[in-house]
C-alpha positions in Angstrom: 186.7 225.5 244.2 182.7 224.9 245.4 180.8 222.8 243.3 177.1 224.0 242.7 174.2 220.7 243.3 173.7 220.0 239.6 177.8 219.5 239.8 177.5 216.8 242.3 174.4 214.9 241.4 175.6 215.0 238.0 177.1 211.2 237.3 178.8 210.5 234.6 180.0 207.0 232.0 183.9 206.7 232.1 185.0 204.9 228.9 189.0 203.7 229.7 190.7 200.9 227.1 187.2 200.1 225.2 185.4 199.2 228.2 183.0 201.9 229.9 182.6 202.5 234.1 179.8 204.3 235.6 177.5 205.8 236.1 179.5 207.5 238.7 179.1 211.4 240.1 182.3 213.4 240.9 182.6 212.3 244.0 183.2 208.7 242.8 185.1 209.9 240.1 187.8 211.7 242.4 188.5 208.5 244.4 188.8 207.0 240.7 191.5 209.7 239.9 193.4 209.4 243.3 193.9 206.0 242.4 194.9 206.5 239.2 192.0 204.5 237.3 190.7 207.8 235.5 193.2 210.2 233.5 192.2 213.7 231.5 192.5 211.8 228.3 189.9 209.1 229.5 186.8 209.2 227.3 183.6 210.4 229.3 179.9 211.2 228.8 176.8 212.2 230.6 174.5 209.6 231.7 171.2 211.3 229.3 173.6 212.2 227.0 175.6 210.0 224.2 177.8 212.8 222.9 181.3 212.0 224.7 184.2 214.1 225.6 187.3 213.6 227.4 187.2 213.4 231.7 189.6 216.8 231.5 186.5 218.7 231.1 184.1 216.9 233.8 183.2 220.5 236.2 185.2 220.1 239.0 187.0 216.9 238.4 190.9 217.7 237.6 190.6 221.7 237.7 189.3 221.3 241.1 193.1 222.4 242.8 193.4 225.2 240.2 193.7 228.7 242.2 190.7 231.0 241.7 191.4 233.7 239.1 189.1 236.7 238.3 186.6 235.8 235.9 187.0 238.4 232.9 183.7 237.9 230.6 185.2 237.4 227.0 183.8 239.9 224.5 181.0 238.6 222.9 181.2 236.4 220.1 179.0 236.7 217.0 176.4 233.2 217.3 177.8 230.6 214.6 175.1 230.9 211.6 173.8 227.7 210.7 174.7 225.6 207.6 173.5 226.2 204.6 171.9 223.2 202.7 175.0 222.8 200.2 177.6 222.9 203.2 175.1 220.4 205.2 175.3 218.1 201.8 179.0 218.6 201.4 180.0 217.4 204.4 177.4 214.6 204.3 179.8 214.0 201.8 183.0 214.5 203.8 181.8 212.4 206.8 180.6 209.4 204.5 184.1 209.5 203.0 185.8 209.5 206.4 183.6 207.0 207.6 183.3 204.8 204.7 184.5 201.8 205.8 182.1 201.4 209.0 179.2 202.6 207.1 180.0 200.2 204.8 180.2 197.1 207.3 176.7 198.9 208.6 175.4 198.8 205.2 176.3 195.2 204.3 174.1 193.6 207.9 171.0 194.9 205.6 172.6 193.6 202.5 173.8 190.8 202.7 170.4 189.2 204.0 168.5 190.8 201.3 171.4 190.0 198.8 171.1 186.6 199.8 167.2 186.6 199.8 166.9 187.9 196.4 169.4 185.6 194.5 167.5 182.8 196.3 164.2 183.9 195.0 165.4 184.2 191.6 166.9 180.2 192.0 163.6 179.4 193.6 162.0 180.1 190.2 163.7 178.6 187.9 163.5 175.3 189.7 159.6 176.1 190.0 159.5 176.5 186.3 161.1 172.7 186.1 159.8 171.0 189.0 159.6 171.9 192.8 161.2 169.5 195.3 162.1 170.0 199.3 165.1 171.9 197.8 163.0 174.0 196.7 161.0 175.0 199.9 164.2 175.0 201.4 165.2 177.7 199.6 161.9 179.1 200.4 162.7 179.5 204.4 165.6 180.5 204.0 165.3 183.4 202.1 162.4 184.3 203.9 164.7 184.0 207.1 167.7 186.0 205.2 164.4 189.2 204.7 163.2 188.6 208.8 167.0 188.6 209.9 167.5 191.9 207.3 164.1 193.2 208.8 165.7 192.9 212.4 169.1 194.6 211.6 167.2 197.7 210.4 167.0 199.5 213.9 170.6 198.2 214.8 171.2 200.3 211.4 169.6 203.3 212.2 171.0 203.9 215.5 175.2 203.0 214.0 174.5 205.9 211.6 173.6 208.3 214.2 176.4 206.9 216.8 179.0 206.8 213.9 178.0 210.0 212.5 178.5 212.2 216.0 181.8 210.2 216.6 183.5 211.5 213.1 182.0 215.1 213.8 183.8 215.3 217.1 187.0 214.0 215.4 186.6 210.7 217.4 187.8 207.6 215.9 185.3 205.1 217.6 185.9 201.1 216.7 183.1 199.4 214.0 182.0 196.9 216.8 181.8 199.4 219.8 179.6 201.4 217.5 177.6 198.8 217.0 177.3 197.2 220.9 176.1 200.9 221.7 173.8 200.7 219.0 172.1 197.6 219.8 171.2 199.3 223.4 168.8 201.3 221.4 167.4 198.3 219.6 163.8 198.1 221.5 162.7 201.7 221.2 164.3 202.3 217.6 162.1 199.2 216.4 159.1 200.2 218.7 159.4 203.5 216.9 160.2 201.7 213.6 156.4 200.0 213.4 155.1 203.4 214.5 156.3 205.5 212.2 156.8 203.0 209.5 153.6 201.7 209.9 151.5 204.7 210.1 153.3 205.7 206.6 152.3 202.4 205.0 148.5 202.6 206.5 148.9 206.2 204.2 149.9 205.0 201.5 147.1 201.6 201.6 144.6 204.5 202.3 146.0 206.3 198.8 145.3 203.0 196.7 141.8 202.8 198.2 140.7 206.5 197.0 142.4 205.5 193.3 140.5 202.8 193.8 137.2 204.9 194.3 138.0 207.0 191.3 138.3 204.0 189.2 135.0 202.4 189.8 133.0 205.3 190.2 135.1 207.1 187.1 131.0 207.5 186.2 129.5 209.5 188.8 131.0 212.6 189.5 129.9 212.8 192.8 132.2 209.7 193.6 134.7 211.7 191.8 134.4 214.9 194.0 134.4 212.6 196.8 137.6 210.7 196.0 140.0 214.0 195.3 138.3 215.1 198.4 140.0 212.2 200.4 143.1 212.9 198.2 143.6 216.0 199.4 143.6 214.5 203.1 145.1 211.9 202.3 148.2 213.9 201.3 147.4 216.0 204.3 148.3 213.9 206.6 151.0 212.1 204.6 152.9 215.5 205.0 152.0 216.5 208.4 152.6 213.0 209.8 156.4 213.6 207.8 156.8 216.7 208.9 156.0 215.2 213.1 158.8 212.5 213.2 161.1 214.2 210.7 164.0 213.9 213.5 162.5 210.3 215.2 166.2 209.1 214.9 168.2 211.6 216.5 166.1 211.5 219.4 166.1 208.2 220.1 169.3 207.6 220.0 171.2 211.1 220.3 169.0 212.4 223.0 168.3 209.2 224.3 164.6 209.6 224.4 161.8 207.3 224.6 159.3 206.4 221.9 156.6 209.0 223.0 159.4 212.0 223.6 161.3 211.4 220.6 157.9 211.7 218.5 157.4 215.3 220.3 160.6 216.4 220.6 161.1 216.0 216.9 157.7 217.7 216.3 158.8 220.2 218.5 162.2 220.9 216.6 160.6 220.5 213.2 158.4 223.2 213.8 160.9 225.2 215.0 162.3 228.7 213.6 159.3 230.5 212.4 160.8 233.3 212.8 163.7 232.7 210.5 163.1 232.7 206.4 161.4 229.8 205.3 163.8 228.3 203.5 166.3 228.2 206.6 163.2 226.6 208.6 164.3 222.7 210.0 161.0 221.6 208.3 161.8 222.5 204.8 165.3 222.3 204.9 164.7 218.3 206.0 161.2 218.2 203.3 164.4 219.7 200.7 166.8 217.2 201.9 164.8 214.4 201.6 163.5 215.0 198.2 167.1 214.6 197.2 167.6 211.7 198.1 163.8 210.4 196.6 165.0 211.5 193.7 168.4 209.7 193.4 166.2 207.3 194.3 163.6 207.6 191.7 166.4 207.7 189.0 168.3 204.5 189.8 164.6 202.4 189.5 163.9 203.9 186.3 167.6 203.3 185.1 167.8 199.7 186.6 164.3 199.4 184.8 164.7 201.1 181.8 164.5 198.5 179.8 161.3 196.7 181.4 159.5 200.6 180.5 160.3 200.8 176.8 159.0 197.7 176.3 156.4 197.9 177.8 155.1 201.4 176.5 156.1 200.5 173.1 153.4 197.0 173.3 150.9 199.9 175.0 151.4 201.5 172.0 151.2 198.8 168.7 148.8 196.2 170.8 145.3 197.7 170.5 143.7 194.3 172.7 143.5 194.9 176.4 143.7 191.0 176.8 146.4 190.7 174.0 148.4 193.7 175.5 148.0 192.0 179.7 148.9 188.6 177.6 152.3 189.9 176.1 153.5 192.1 179.4 153.0 188.6 181.5 155.1 187.0 179.0 157.4 189.6 179.1 157.6 189.5 183.2 157.9 185.8 183.1 161.0 185.8 180.2 162.7 188.6 181.9 165.9 186.7 183.8 168.1 187.9 186.1 169.2 192.0 185.8 172.7 192.7 186.3 172.6 196.5 186.0 169.6 196.5 187.6 170.9 194.3 190.7 174.3 196.5 190.5 172.4 199.9 190.8 169.8 198.1 194.0 173.2 197.7 195.6 174.7 201.1 194.7 171.5 202.2 196.5 171.8 200.5 199.7 175.7 202.0 199.6 175.0 205.4 199.5 171.6 205.2 201.9 173.8 206.2 204.4 174.0 209.6 203.3 170.7 210.2 204.0 171.2 209.5 207.5 174.6 211.3 208.1 172.4 214.7 206.3 169.7 214.6 209.0 172.3 214.4 211.8 173.5 217.2 210.8 170.4 219.4 210.0 169.1 217.9 213.9 172.7 219.6 214.8 172.2 222.7 213.5 168.7 223.3 214.4 169.1 221.9 218.2 172.0 224.9 218.3 168.9 227.8 216.8 166.7 226.9 219.5 
């Protein structure tokens, strides 16, 4: 069988007994095959892809000696329709259940430092109420270090979700530490993208608060109110526009091994793809719906955890006439509010369920790529 130039120049990574070898082209792989170092069952992937397949599927490697046969074109197949939103959600839970231990272990990278920081902060508040000493200062430093460690682990967490999800979809069981090792390689790129994406979102939120302050300060001026409303509309438009552009940045950065600029550009192109489809089948609106479901869940958890505080604040607001007295009562109530086990447990539950949103976007990304 004669190979074309593309098959010869393609380079592959081969995984044998958990170790990766390469990159190597087909000629080198043939030598390894002759030495018995590569078997058809060994895992392999292209250098420019993160999706693993088997060495037996590499063109021209194990099928180079087969007798040529007359090629018969198969009958045309109907394209597989993309998953519906219900199927994406159901498959997300199924994948989460299959890889629960891996996703939970990945979550612990963020959860444990966060819990340590929160418990230390609560201990510091109690100690400061009594007397401040060197232990309080040391505890403050420890809480700060835990916060920094949690932030540093976020890119690994993001990349790990993409890798573990795709491995489960491909019916491969990759070990947790192997997945973490692969995720660490993407840390610089994902960290840079996190700074860009989350930084822009933060600035847009600050812009919204400034508009709210403008409305309060200029409440007596009709012109200022109209100007603030116009700026608020601009802020909402910018927020939605940017959200659409970065819908799939995580998937392109990890699964497609794209650079920072390429990830943002390809994410924008994919999100705007499918304009010939009904609006509810387009990647953008499907992504908006999935994100809205997650934000609704987060809001419900937050309201449930703070329900007693909100109810008390509402009662004080309805019964107290003097604004200064109201602020004083609310401040005293906040200071007297000790450790809330329900709020703490619900916060942990949210962290444990958080991989679901990442899994859902991986499924949406894979479906959207098929439609391009």
